[in-house]
N, CA, C, O and CB atoms as a CASP TS submission, in Angstrom:
PFRMAT TS
TARGET T0000
AUTHOR 0000-0000-0000
METHOD Language model
MODEL 1
PARENT N/A
ATOM      1  N   MET     1       7.324  53.425 -79.527  1.00  0.00           N
ATOM      2  CA  MET     1       7.951  54.016 -78.299  1.00  0.00           C
ATOM      3  C   MET     1       8.278  55.271 -78.455  1.00  0.00           C
ATOM      4  O   MET     1       8.201  56.004 -77.468  1.00  0.00           O
ATOM      5  CB  MET     1       9.082  53.381 -77.862  1.00  0.00           C
ATOM      6  N   ARG     2       8.674  55.756 -79.597  1.00  0.00           N
ATOM      7  CA  ARG     2       9.165  57.224 -80.094  1.00  0.00           C
ATOM      8  C   ARG     2       7.865  58.061 -79.619  1.00  0.00           C
ATOM      9  O   ARG     2       8.154  59.189 -79.219  1.00  0.00           O
ATOM     10  CB  ARG     2       9.499  57.365 -81.985  1.00  0.00           C
ATOM     11  N   ASP     3       6.646  57.771 -79.588  1.00  0.00           N
ATOM     12  CA  ASP     3       5.486  58.879 -79.552  1.00  0.00           C
ATOM     13  C   ASP     3       5.120  58.691 -77.993  1.00  0.00           C
ATOM     14  O   ASP     3       4.316  59.502 -77.532  1.00  0.00           O
ATOM     15  CB  ASP     3       4.014  58.565 -80.739  1.00  0.00           C
ATOM     16  N   THR     4       5.646  57.675 -77.122  1.00  0.00           N
ATOM     17  CA  THR     4       5.281  57.811 -75.767  1.00  0.00           C
ATOM     18  C   THR     4       5.317  59.228 -75.017  1.00  0.00           C
ATOM     19  O   THR     4       4.309  59.722 -74.511  1.00  0.00           O
ATOM     20  CB  THR     4       6.113  56.934 -75.097  1.00  0.00           C
ATOM     21  N   PRO     5       6.384  59.736 -75.001  1.00  0.00           N
ATOM     22  CA  PRO     5       6.627  61.098 -74.388  1.00  0.00           C
ATOM     23  C   PRO     5       5.457  61.892 -74.647  1.00  0.00           C
ATOM     24  O   PRO     5       4.746  62.370 -73.763  1.00  0.00           O
ATOM     25  CB  PRO     5       7.886  61.825 -74.941  1.00  0.00           C
ATOM     26  N   GLU     6       5.222  62.059 -76.266  1.00  0.00           N
ATOM     27  CA  GLU     6       4.409  63.107 -76.745  1.00  0.00           C
ATOM     28  C   GLU     6       3.024  62.771 -76.388  1.00  0.00           C
ATOM     29  O   GLU     6       2.230  63.682 -76.155  1.00  0.00           O
ATOM     30  CB  GLU     6       4.572  63.327 -78.215  1.00  0.00           C
ATOM     31  N   ASN     7       2.599  61.306 -76.314  1.00  0.00           N
ATOM     32  CA  ASN     7       1.243  60.962 -75.792  1.00  0.00           C
ATOM     33  C   ASN     7       1.172  61.150 -74.371  1.00  0.00           C
ATOM     34  O   ASN     7       0.043  61.493 -74.021  1.00  0.00           O
ATOM     35  CB  ASN     7       0.854  59.563 -76.100  1.00  0.00           C
ATOM     36  N   LEU     8       2.223  61.011 -73.183  1.00  0.00           N
ATOM     37  CA  LEU     8       1.880  61.635 -72.037  1.00  0.00           C
ATOM     38  C   LEU     8       1.527  63.302 -71.936  1.00  0.00           C
ATOM     39  O   LEU     8       0.666  63.906 -71.296  1.00  0.00           O
ATOM     40  CB  LEU     8       2.953  61.303 -71.235  1.00  0.00           C
ATOM     41  N   TYR     9       2.595  63.760 -72.867  1.00  0.00           N
ATOM     42  CA  TYR     9       2.374  65.354 -72.689  1.00  0.00           C
ATOM     43  C   TYR     9       1.155  65.584 -73.321  1.00  0.00           C
ATOM     44  O   TYR     9       0.554  66.418 -72.644  1.00  0.00           O
ATOM     45  CB  TYR     9       3.518  66.342 -73.350  1.00  0.00           C
ATOM     46  N   LEU    10       0.606  65.305 -74.129  1.00  0.00           N
ATOM     47  CA  LEU    10      -1.059  65.538 -74.562  1.00  0.00           C
ATOM     48  C   LEU    10      -1.943  65.113 -73.872  1.00  0.00           C
ATOM     49  O   LEU    10      -3.071  65.475 -74.205  1.00  0.00           O
ATOM     50  CB  LEU    10      -1.514  65.008 -75.713  1.00  0.00           C
ATOM     51  N   GLY    11      -1.832  64.237 -72.713  1.00  0.00           N
ATOM     52  CA  GLY    11      -2.900  63.455 -72.065  1.00  0.00           C
ATOM     53  C   GLY    11      -3.575  62.278 -72.703  1.00  0.00           C
ATOM     54  O   GLY    11      -4.655  61.854 -72.292  1.00  0.00           O
ATOM     55  N   LYS    12      -2.902  61.738 -73.752  1.00  0.00           N
ATOM     56  CA  LYS    12      -3.515  60.883 -74.152  1.00  0.00           C
ATOM     57  C   LYS    12      -3.427  59.367 -73.604  1.00  0.00           C
ATOM     58  O   LYS    12      -4.140  58.432 -73.968  1.00  0.00           O
ATOM     59  CB  LYS    12      -3.285  61.042 -75.261  1.00  0.00           C
ATOM     60  N   ILE    13      -2.401  59.335 -72.657  1.00  0.00           N
ATOM     61  CA  ILE    13      -1.857  58.226 -71.982  1.00  0.00           C
ATOM     62  C   ILE    13      -1.881  58.664 -70.518  1.00  0.00           C
ATOM     63  O   ILE    13      -1.070  59.552 -70.258  1.00  0.00           O
ATOM     64  CB  ILE    13      -0.417  57.833 -72.512  1.00  0.00           C
ATOM     65  N   THR    14      -2.620  58.241 -69.530  1.00  0.00           N
ATOM     66  CA  THR    14      -2.747  58.289 -68.084  1.00  0.00           C
ATOM     67  C   THR    14      -2.095  57.493 -67.380  1.00  0.00           C
ATOM     68  O   THR    14      -2.795  56.551 -67.008  1.00  0.00           O
ATOM     69  CB  THR    14      -3.862  58.145 -67.684  1.00  0.00           C
ATOM     70  N   PRO    15      -0.936  57.452 -66.990  1.00  0.00           N
ATOM     71  CA  PRO    15      -0.067  56.305 -66.335  1.00  0.00           C
ATOM     72  C   PRO    15      -0.639  55.864 -64.917  1.00  0.00           C
ATOM     73  O   PRO    15      -0.304  54.762 -64.483  1.00  0.00           O
ATOM     74  CB  PRO    15       1.516  56.827 -66.125  1.00  0.00           C
ATOM     75  N   ASN    16      -1.566  56.755 -64.109  1.00  0.00           N
ATOM     76  CA  ASN    16      -2.080  56.259 -62.834  1.00  0.00           C
ATOM     77  C   ASN    16      -3.372  56.064 -62.922  1.00  0.00           C
ATOM     78  O   ASN    16      -4.036  56.333 -61.921  1.00  0.00           O
ATOM     79  CB  ASN    16      -1.843  57.069 -61.748  1.00  0.00           C
ATOM     80  N   GLU    17      -4.027  55.576 -64.071  1.00  0.00           N
ATOM     81  CA  GLU    17      -5.338  55.391 -64.359  1.00  0.00           C
ATOM     82  C   GLU    17      -5.239  53.987 -64.115  1.00  0.00           C
ATOM     83  O   GLU    17      -4.352  53.249 -64.545  1.00  0.00           O
ATOM     84  CB  GLU    17      -5.873  55.876 -65.739  1.00  0.00           C
ATOM     85  N   GLN    18      -6.453  53.585 -63.212  1.00  0.00           N
ATOM     86  CA  GLN    18      -6.751  52.470 -62.699  1.00  0.00           C
ATOM     87  C   GLN    18      -8.097  51.661 -63.185  1.00  0.00           C
ATOM     88  O   GLN    18      -9.102  52.371 -63.150  1.00  0.00           O
ATOM     89  CB  GLN    18      -6.749  52.761 -61.410  1.00  0.00           C
ATOM     90  N   ASP    19      -8.292  50.425 -63.595  1.00  0.00           N
ATOM     91  CA  ASP    19      -9.667  50.179 -63.805  1.00  0.00           C
ATOM     92  C   ASP    19     -10.270  49.437 -62.241  1.00  0.00           C
ATOM     93  O   ASP    19      -9.604  48.744 -61.473  1.00  0.00           O
ATOM     94  CB  ASP    19      -9.806  49.113 -65.278  1.00  0.00           C
ATOM     95  N   VAL    20     -11.549  49.794 -62.111  1.00  0.00           N
ATOM     96  CA  VAL    20     -12.170  49.144 -61.081  1.00  0.00           C
ATOM     97  C   VAL    20     -13.219  48.381 -61.320  1.00  0.00           C
ATOM     98  O   VAL    20     -13.871  48.706 -62.312  1.00  0.00           O
ATOM     99  CB  VAL    20     -12.505  49.904 -60.245  1.00  0.00           C
ATOM    100  N   THR    21     -13.561  47.524 -60.757  1.00  0.00           N
ATOM    101  CA  THR    21     -14.397  46.077 -60.992  1.00  0.00           C
ATOM    102  C   THR    21     -15.817  46.615 -60.383  1.00  0.00           C
ATOM    103  O   THR    21     -15.873  46.949 -59.199  1.00  0.00           O
ATOM    104  CB  THR    21     -13.664  44.474 -59.996  1.00  0.00           C
ATOM    105  N   PRO    22     -16.953  46.685 -61.230  1.00  0.00           N
ATOM    106  CA  PRO    22     -18.057  47.140 -60.822  1.00  0.00           C
ATOM    107  C   PRO    22     -18.462  45.962 -59.715  1.00  0.00           C
ATOM    108  O   PRO    22     -18.195  44.765 -59.819  1.00  0.00           O
ATOM    109  CB  PRO    22     -19.038  47.420 -62.054  1.00  0.00           C
ATOM    110  N   GLY    23     -19.112  46.557 -58.726  1.00  0.00           N
ATOM    111  CA  GLY    23     -19.611  45.649 -57.574  1.00  0.00           C
ATOM    112  C   GLY    23     -18.307  45.320 -56.564  1.00  0.00           C
ATOM    113  O   GLY    23     -18.607  44.564 -55.640  1.00  0.00           O
ATOM    114  N   SER    24     -17.220  45.666 -56.586  1.00  0.00           N
ATOM    115  CA  SER    24     -16.095  45.178 -55.761  1.00  0.00           C
ATOM    116  C   SER    24     -16.244  46.113 -54.342  1.00  0.00           C
ATOM    117  O   SER    24     -17.034  47.021 -54.081  1.00  0.00           O
ATOM    118  CB  SER    24     -14.521  45.398 -56.630  1.00  0.00           C
ATOM    119  N   VAL    25     -15.510  45.704 -53.803  1.00  0.00           N
ATOM    120  CA  VAL    25     -15.192  46.504 -52.004  1.00  0.00           C
ATOM    121  C   VAL    25     -14.937  47.790 -52.592  1.00  0.00           C
ATOM    122  O   VAL    25     -15.895  48.556 -52.484  1.00  0.00           O
ATOM    123  CB  VAL    25     -13.526  45.886 -50.783  1.00  0.00           C
ATOM    124  N   LEU    26     -13.839  48.299 -53.238  1.00  0.00           N
ATOM    125  CA  LEU    26     -13.193  49.479 -53.893  1.00  0.00           C
ATOM    126  C   LEU    26     -14.348  50.004 -54.514  1.00  0.00           C
ATOM    127  O   LEU    26     -14.531  51.190 -54.241  1.00  0.00           O
ATOM    128  CB  LEU    26     -11.976  49.191 -54.922  1.00  0.00           C
ATOM    129  N   ALA    27     -15.191  49.487 -55.269  1.00  0.00           N
ATOM    130  CA  ALA    27     -16.075  50.425 -56.066  1.00  0.00           C
ATOM    131  C   ALA    27     -17.424  50.803 -55.318  1.00  0.00           C
ATOM    132  O   ALA    27     -18.100  51.794 -55.593  1.00  0.00           O
ATOM    133  CB  ALA    27     -16.433  49.740 -57.466  1.00  0.00           C
ATOM    134  N   ASP    28     -17.735  49.808 -54.266  1.00  0.00           N
ATOM    135  CA  ASP    28     -18.763  50.436 -53.227  1.00  0.00           C
ATOM    136  C   ASP    28     -18.028  51.469 -52.507  1.00  0.00           C
ATOM    137  O   ASP    28     -18.647  52.533 -52.476  1.00  0.00           O
ATOM    138  CB  ASP    28     -19.382  49.357 -52.137  1.00  0.00           C
ATOM    139  N   ALA    29     -17.030  51.483 -51.988  1.00  0.00           N
ATOM    140  CA  ALA    29     -16.548  52.724 -50.944  1.00  0.00           C
ATOM    141  C   ALA    29     -16.337  53.724 -51.961  1.00  0.00           C
ATOM    142  O   ALA    29     -16.847  54.791 -51.617  1.00  0.00           O
ATOM    143  CB  ALA    29     -15.045  52.475 -49.929  1.00  0.00           C
ATOM    144  N   MET    30     -15.848  53.764 -52.936  1.00  0.00           N
ATOM    145  CA  MET    30     -15.814  54.936 -54.241  1.00  0.00           C
ATOM    146  C   MET    30     -17.200  55.502 -54.064  1.00  0.00           C
ATOM    147  O   MET    30     -17.247  56.673 -53.687  1.00  0.00           O
ATOM    148  CB  MET    30     -15.597  54.245 -56.037  1.00  0.00           C
ATOM    149  N   ASP    31     -18.529  54.759 -54.306  1.00  0.00           N
ATOM    150  CA  ASP    31     -19.742  55.270 -54.282  1.00  0.00           C
ATOM    151  C   ASP    31     -19.924  55.960 -53.103  1.00  0.00           C
ATOM    152  O   ASP    31     -20.230  57.150 -53.175  1.00  0.00           O
ATOM    153  CB  ASP    31     -20.674  54.357 -54.474  1.00  0.00           C
ATOM    154  N   ARG    32     -19.764  55.322 -51.815  1.00  0.00           N
ATOM    155  CA  ARG    32     -20.240  55.577 -50.555  1.00  0.00           C
ATOM    156  C   ARG    32     -19.482  57.096 -50.430  1.00  0.00           C
ATOM    157  O   ARG    32     -20.153  58.019 -49.968  1.00  0.00           O
ATOM    158  CB  ARG    32     -19.822  54.309 -49.374  1.00  0.00           C
ATOM    159  N   ALA    33     -18.165  57.329 -50.820  1.00  0.00           N
ATOM    160  CA  ALA    33     -17.441  58.461 -50.833  1.00  0.00           C
ATOM    161  C   ALA    33     -18.040  59.570 -51.750  1.00  0.00           C
ATOM    162  O   ALA    33     -18.118  60.749 -51.402  1.00  0.00           O
ATOM    163  CB  ALA    33     -16.109  58.113 -51.209  1.00  0.00           C
ATOM    164  N   GLU    34     -18.427  59.119 -52.867  1.00  0.00           N
ATOM    165  CA  GLU    34     -19.123  60.223 -53.812  1.00  0.00           C
ATOM    166  C   GLU    34     -20.363  60.742 -53.189  1.00  0.00           C
ATOM    167  O   GLU    34     -20.466  61.969 -53.215  1.00  0.00           O
ATOM    168  CB  GLU    34     -19.534  59.635 -55.273  1.00  0.00           C
ATOM    169  N   GLN    35     -21.376  60.048 -52.607  1.00  0.00           N
ATOM    170  CA  GLN    35     -22.096  60.108 -52.072  1.00  0.00           C
ATOM    171  C   GLN    35     -22.312  61.303 -50.865  1.00  0.00           C
ATOM    172  O   GLN    35     -23.137  62.215 -50.810  1.00  0.00           O
ATOM    173  CB  GLN    35     -22.058  59.057 -51.925  1.00  0.00           C
ATOM    174  N   CYS    36     -21.258  60.925 -49.958  1.00  0.00           N
ATOM    175  CA  CYS    36     -21.184  61.840 -49.059  1.00  0.00           C
ATOM    176  C   CYS    36     -20.376  63.164 -49.338  1.00  0.00           C
ATOM    177  O   CYS    36     -20.485  64.135 -48.590  1.00  0.00           O
ATOM    178  CB  CYS    36     -20.738  61.208 -48.024  1.00  0.00           C
ATOM    179  N   GLU    37     -19.760  63.160 -50.175  1.00  0.00           N
ATOM    180  CA  GLU    37     -19.283  64.492 -50.988  1.00  0.00           C
ATOM    181  C   GLU    37     -20.065  65.303 -51.577  1.00  0.00           C
ATOM    182  O   GLU    37     -19.894  66.515 -51.708  1.00  0.00           O
ATOM    183  CB  GLU    37     -18.516  64.277 -51.964  1.00  0.00           C
ATOM    184  N   GLU    38     -21.119  64.540 -52.023  1.00  0.00           N
ATOM    185  CA  GLU    38     -22.574  65.567 -52.607  1.00  0.00           C
ATOM    186  C   GLU    38     -23.241  65.912 -51.589  1.00  0.00           C
ATOM    187  O   GLU    38     -24.074  66.814 -51.679  1.00  0.00           O
ATOM    188  CB  GLU    38     -23.766  64.874 -53.596  1.00  0.00           C
ATOM    189  N   LYS    39     -23.025  65.321 -50.531  1.00  0.00           N
ATOM    190  CA  LYS    39     -24.142  65.628 -49.207  1.00  0.00           C
ATOM    191  C   LYS    39     -23.426  66.858 -48.755  1.00  0.00           C
ATOM    192  O   LYS    39     -24.016  67.938 -48.714  1.00  0.00           O
ATOM    193  CB  LYS    39     -24.296  64.291 -47.770  1.00  0.00           C
ATOM    194  N   LEU    40     -21.965  66.707 -48.358  1.00  0.00           N
ATOM    195  CA  LEU    40     -21.377  67.896 -47.780  1.00  0.00           C
ATOM    196  C   LEU    40     -21.348  69.043 -48.684  1.00  0.00           C
ATOM    197  O   LEU    40     -21.536  70.180 -48.252  1.00  0.00           O
ATOM    198  CB  LEU    40     -20.046  67.632 -47.336  1.00  0.00           C
ATOM    199  N   THR    41     -21.173  68.855 -49.641  1.00  0.00           N
ATOM    200  CA  THR    41     -21.055  69.913 -50.481  1.00  0.00           C
ATOM    201  C   THR    41     -22.532  70.695 -50.782  1.00  0.00           C
ATOM    202  O   THR    41     -22.544  71.925 -50.831  1.00  0.00           O
ATOM    203  CB  THR    41     -20.386  69.348 -51.761  1.00  0.00           C
ATOM    204  N   ALA    42     -23.547  70.055 -50.944  1.00  0.00           N
ATOM    205  CA  ALA    42     -24.936  70.505 -50.674  1.00  0.00           C
ATOM    206  C   ALA    42     -25.159  71.400 -49.245  1.00  0.00           C
ATOM    207  O   ALA    42     -25.853  72.416 -49.193  1.00  0.00           O
ATOM    208  CB  ALA    42     -25.839  69.155 -50.626  1.00  0.00           C
ATOM    209  N   ARG    43     -24.473  70.849 -48.173  1.00  0.00           N
ATOM    210  CA  ARG    43     -24.384  71.436 -46.841  1.00  0.00           C
ATOM    211  C   ARG    43     -23.651  72.790 -47.017  1.00  0.00           C
ATOM    212  O   ARG    43     -24.078  73.856 -46.573  1.00  0.00           O
ATOM    213  CB  ARG    43     -23.618  70.458 -45.810  1.00  0.00           C
ATOM    214  N   LEU    44     -22.510  72.633 -47.708  1.00  0.00           N
ATOM    215  CA  LEU    44     -21.666  73.836 -47.675  1.00  0.00           C
ATOM    216  C   LEU    44     -22.324  74.896 -48.421  1.00  0.00           C
ATOM    217  O   LEU    44     -22.372  76.038 -47.965  1.00  0.00           O
ATOM    218  CB  LEU    44     -20.287  73.593 -48.235  1.00  0.00           C
ATOM    219  N   GLU    45     -22.849  74.572 -49.579  1.00  0.00           N
ATOM    220  CA  GLU    45     -23.498  75.611 -50.299  1.00  0.00           C
ATOM    221  C   GLU    45     -24.906  76.001 -49.878  1.00  0.00           C
ATOM    222  O   GLU    45     -25.686  76.516 -50.680  1.00  0.00           O
ATOM    223  CB  GLU    45     -23.524  75.241 -51.640  1.00  0.00           C
ATOM    224  N   GLY    46     -25.255  75.724 -48.480  1.00  0.00           N
ATOM    225  CA  GLY    46     -26.564  76.209 -48.255  1.00  0.00           C
ATOM    226  C   GLY    46     -27.575  75.443 -48.745  1.00  0.00           C
ATOM    227  O   GLY    46     -28.505  76.110 -49.199  1.00  0.00           O
ATOM    228  N   GLY    47     -27.686  74.401 -48.796  1.00  0.00           N
ATOM    229  CA  GLY    47     -28.796  73.605 -49.163  1.00  0.00           C
ATOM    230  C   GLY    47     -30.191  73.584 -48.647  1.00  0.00           C
ATOM    231  O   GLY    47     -31.074  72.757 -48.872  1.00  0.00           O
ATOM    232  N   GLY    48     -30.214  74.613 -47.938  1.00  0.00           N
ATOM    233  CA  GLY    48     -31.608  74.904 -47.436  1.00  0.00           C
ATOM    234  C   GLY    48     -31.903  74.293 -45.882  1.00  0.00           C
ATOM    235  O   GLY    48     -32.991  74.358 -45.309  1.00  0.00           O
ATOM    236  N   GLU    49     -30.754  73.727 -45.380  1.00  0.00           N
ATOM    237  CA  GLU    49     -30.651  73.106 -44.000  1.00  0.00           C
ATOM    238  C   GLU    49     -30.269  74.095 -43.029  1.00  0.00           C
ATOM    239  O   GLU    49     -29.926  75.237 -43.336  1.00  0.00           O
ATOM    240  CB  GLU    49     -29.653  71.969 -43.938  1.00  0.00           C
ATOM    241  N   ASN    50     -30.329  73.650 -41.856  1.00  0.00           N
ATOM    242  CA  ASN    50     -29.779  74.546 -40.666  1.00  0.00           C
ATOM    243  C   ASN    50     -28.549  74.261 -40.669  1.00  0.00           C
ATOM    244  O   ASN    50     -28.299  73.060 -40.576  1.00  0.00           O
ATOM    245  CB  ASN    50     -30.327  74.356 -39.255  1.00  0.00           C
ATOM    246  N   PRO    51     -27.452  75.156 -40.767  1.00  0.00           N
ATOM    247  CA  PRO    51     -26.130  74.909 -40.421  1.00  0.00           C
ATOM    248  C   PRO    51     -25.695  74.425 -39.255  1.00  0.00           C
ATOM    249  O   PRO    51     -24.624  73.827 -39.156  1.00  0.00           O
ATOM    250  CB  PRO    51     -25.543  75.840 -40.546  1.00  0.00           C
ATOM    251  N   ALA    52     -26.523  74.654 -38.236  1.00  0.00           N
ATOM    252  CA  ALA    52     -26.133  74.332 -36.797  1.00  0.00           C
ATOM    253  C   ALA    52     -26.432  72.993 -36.519  1.00  0.00           C
ATOM    254  O   ALA    52     -25.895  72.345 -35.620  1.00  0.00           O
ATOM    255  CB  ALA    52     -26.820  75.187 -35.768  1.00  0.00           C
ATOM    256  N   ALA    53     -27.584  72.432 -37.555  1.00  0.00           N
ATOM    257  CA  ALA    53     -28.077  70.881 -37.428  1.00  0.00           C
ATOM    258  C   ALA    53     -26.910  69.894 -37.292  1.00  0.00           C
ATOM    259  O   ALA    53     -25.842  70.253 -37.789  1.00  0.00           O
ATOM    260  CB  ALA    53     -28.940  70.408 -38.768  1.00  0.00           C
ATOM    261  N   PRO    54     -26.968  68.727 -36.700  1.00  0.00           N
ATOM    262  CA  PRO    54     -25.849  67.920 -37.064  1.00  0.00           C
ATOM    263  C   PRO    54     -25.679  67.310 -38.118  1.00  0.00           C
ATOM    264  O   PRO    54     -26.740  66.862 -38.551  1.00  0.00           O
ATOM    265  CB  PRO    54     -25.672  67.142 -36.384  1.00  0.00           C
ATOM    266  N   ALA    55     -24.606  67.037 -38.873  1.00  0.00           N
ATOM    267  CA  ALA    55     -24.333  66.601 -39.975  1.00  0.00           C
ATOM    268  C   ALA    55     -25.163  65.104 -40.318  1.00  0.00           C
ATOM    269  O   ALA    55     -25.246  64.450 -39.278  1.00  0.00           O
ATOM    270  CB  ALA    55     -22.855  66.576 -39.967  1.00  0.00           C
ATOM    271  N   PRO    56     -25.740  64.459 -41.402  1.00  0.00           N
ATOM    272  CA  PRO    56     -25.931  63.281 -41.477  1.00  0.00           C
ATOM    273  C   PRO    56     -24.797  62.313 -41.513  1.00  0.00           C
ATOM    274  O   PRO    56     -23.728  62.676 -42.004  1.00  0.00           O
ATOM    275  CB  PRO    56     -26.635  63.190 -42.386  1.00  0.00           C
ATOM    276  N   GLN    57     -24.934  61.181 -41.063  1.00  0.00           N
ATOM    277  CA  GLN    57     -23.813  60.221 -40.740  1.00  0.00           C
ATOM    278  C   GLN    57     -23.813  59.473 -42.594  1.00  0.00           C
ATOM    279  O   GLN    57     -24.769  59.308 -43.351  1.00  0.00           O
ATOM    280  CB  GLN    57     -24.353  58.869 -39.065  1.00  0.00           C
ATOM    281  N   CYS    58     -22.590  59.223 -42.763  1.00  0.00           N
ATOM    282  CA  CYS    58     -22.191  58.835 -44.211  1.00  0.00           C
ATOM    283  C   CYS    58     -21.528  57.440 -43.707  1.00  0.00           C
ATOM    284  O   CYS    58     -21.182  57.313 -42.532  1.00  0.00           O
ATOM    285  CB  CYS    58     -21.030  60.046 -45.131  1.00  0.00           C
ATOM    286  N   GLY    59     -21.383  56.473 -44.597  1.00  0.00           N
ATOM    287  CA  GLY    59     -20.822  55.427 -44.426  1.00  0.00           C
ATOM    288  C   GLY    59     -22.097  54.110 -44.080  1.00  0.00           C
ATOM    289  O   GLY    59     -23.272  54.079 -44.445  1.00  0.00           O
ATOM    290  N   LYS    60     -21.416  53.245 -43.358  1.00  0.00           N
ATOM    291  CA  LYS    60     -22.280  51.950 -43.061  1.00  0.00           C
ATOM    292  C   LYS    60     -23.279  52.462 -42.114  1.00  0.00           C
ATOM    293  O   LYS    60     -24.139  51.709 -41.657  1.00  0.00           O
ATOM    294  CB  LYS    60     -21.427  50.633 -42.393  1.00  0.00           C
TER
END
């Protein structure tokens, strides 16, 4: 118990870390969000697409 503050400070303990079950609704939503983020980042960095073109729909 005495090492807890030191471990928190050094980053050895992450108090808000959560386990996500693979295949769960949360894991699927996180995967979709990551894919949409990658597409948006590519568009913002000028991924060779027309910036005036409508954005592709992400999600369901």
